[in-house]
N, C-alpha and C positions, 0 to 999 in steps of 0.2 A: 615378451619377445613378440616383435611383429612377424606376421606370416602371409604371404600372398595366396597360399592354397592350403585349404582344410579339407579333409575326408569325414563325413559323418557316416559313422557304421550303425545300420539299424539291425533289428534282431530277425530279419527274415533269412532268406536262402543266402548262406555265406558263399562268395564267389570262389570259382576253382579255375577259371580261365586265366591265361597268362595277362591279359590287359587289365581287367580289374584288380588282380593280385598285385600288379605293378604298381597302379594307382594307390593302393593301400600301402605297400611296403615302401614307397618313396615319397608319401605324404610328409610334409614338414610338421603336420599336427593332425591328430585323430580325436573326433569326439564320438564317443560311444553312447547310444540310446539303451539305457537301462541294462537289460539281459545281454545285450551285444558285447559288453565288457568280456564276458567268459569266453566268447569265440575268439575275441581279439587276443586275449592273454594266452590261448592255446595256440594261435597262429603265430604270434609275436612274442615268444617268451622272452622276458627280461625288458620289454618295452612298456612304457606307461602313456596312457592317452592324456590328452589335455584335460579332459573332463569326462564325467559321466552323467548324463542328463536324463530325468524321467521321474517317475513316481516309486522307483525302486522295488516294484512288486515282484521282479523276476529274480532279485539278488538276495541272497541269503544274509542274515545279520552278521556272520562272520565275514563274508566278503565285504559288506558296507562299511564295517569297522577298519578292514585292512585297507580300504581306498578312500576313507572318509575325508582326506584332504582334497580330493578332486571330484567328491560327489556334489551335484547340483540338483537337489531335491525339489520338484515341482508338482505340487500336489493336484493342481486343478485337472479336470478331465475334460475340458472343453476343446483342447488341443492334444493330438497325439504326440508320441516321444520325438517324432521327427521334426515336427513343427517347434517343438520345445528346443530341440538342439538347434535348429536354424536361428531361433531367436537368441539364443546364448551366443553363437558364434557371431552374429551380426552386432550384438551389444558388446562382446569382449574383444573382437578382433575387427573393428570396422574398416581396418586397411585390407582385409581379404579381398581378392579379385576373382577368386575361383572357388566353388564349393562343389565337391562330387559326392554323391551320396550313394553308398553301397549297401547291399542287404536289404533293400526297401521293397523287393519283389520276392515271389516264390512262396511256398509254403501254405500260404492262404490267399485265395483269390480276392477276397474282399479287402484285404490290406494292399495287395498289388494295385487293385483299381483305385483305392482311396488314395494311396501315395502318388501314383501317377497324375491323378486329378489335382493334388496339392501342388504340383509344380506349376500349373496355371494359376492357382489362387496365390501363390507366393509372389507373383507380379503385381497382386493387388495389396497383399498384406504387408509387404516389406519394400523399403526403398532400395531396390536392388541396383538401380544405376546400371553401369556397364558390366557389373559382376555376371560371371557365367555360373549358372546353377544346373546340374545335371544329375539324373540317376543313371548309373551304370550297372549292368549285370552281365552275367555270362552269355547273354543273348542279344544284347544291343544297348544302346543309348537313348535317353530320352531327355528333351529339354523343352522349354517353353518359349515361344516368341509371341509379340504383342502388336506387330505392325509388318508393313511391307519390309522385305529384307532380300539379300541375296545370301544364300547358304553355300559354304565350300565344302561339299561333302564328298567329292569324288564321284566318279562314274560307276555304274553298276551295282549301287547299293540299295538294298530294301529300303523302303520309305512309307510311313504311314502318317496321316495328318488327322488331328481331332480338334474339335471345337465344341463348346456348349452353347455356341452363339448361332442359332439357325437363321439369323439375318445377314451373317457375314458371307460375303462373296469373294472368292479369291481367283486370279488368274494366275497362271504359272508357265515357266518355261523350264527345260531340263528334266521333265518326268515322262515317263512312258505313256502315262494317262494324264492328260492336263486336267486341272482342278476347275477349269473355267466355267463348267456347266453344272458343277455339284451343289446340291442344296444339302446343307449340313444338318438334316433332321434325323440322322441315325448315326451311331457310332462307327459303323462299317463303312460308310459311304466313300471315305478317302484312304483306305486301308490297302496294304498289299501292293503298293505301286513300287517302281524301281527307277533310280535316277539314271538318265541317259547322257548327261553332260557333267562336267566337273562341278559346274555351279548351277544350283536350282534357285530361280528367281520367283518370288511370291509376292504379289501385289494385292494387298487388302482394300476392301471398300471402305473400311474404317477401322481404327485401333480395337482390337480385342484379343484376349488371351486364347492361344492355341498350343497344341502340343505336337511336337514331332518326334517319332520313334525311328531310329535308323539302326541297321545292321550292316 
């Protein structure tokens, strides 16, 4: 069955706010990362995910047997379960236009930082094209961009910008504190900003992955 939107549910902090729960409940298809299956079954009794992807180290033998028809066992440890789930979605559902990742933050700071950083890496690892990929939590949304763009975010939203490329220079409009003079040699340099116009325009000196987090 073709699906234009899929949710990947990770085993981090399960959402409790209306917006991420709406995304989960209304998703045409859900892919669980390993132990996230248990949280999904508790929240959505009677529903079954498209697949459960991972090394299955968080699921008992009984659960694995009960859901053996949708288990996608990936033993390699070079990638985390979120990346394994991304690879499965793009392989099995190439028609997908939007991937929303829930449960990717919280509980462990190292997982949170790593997963947010992976959003930028996915622009290099996968042929995403026009697909929208985001991490959504109770506290905001994160997505990667790779070049100059107009972001239709609305006025008065919290806005933070991150990049691992300290040679990148960005000029901006629509932000309380423009990014024009920022040298991105530390993560905090472009955080805690705010949108002052409905559209934020960012102009990159060259194509480069960057992360935007809004609330």
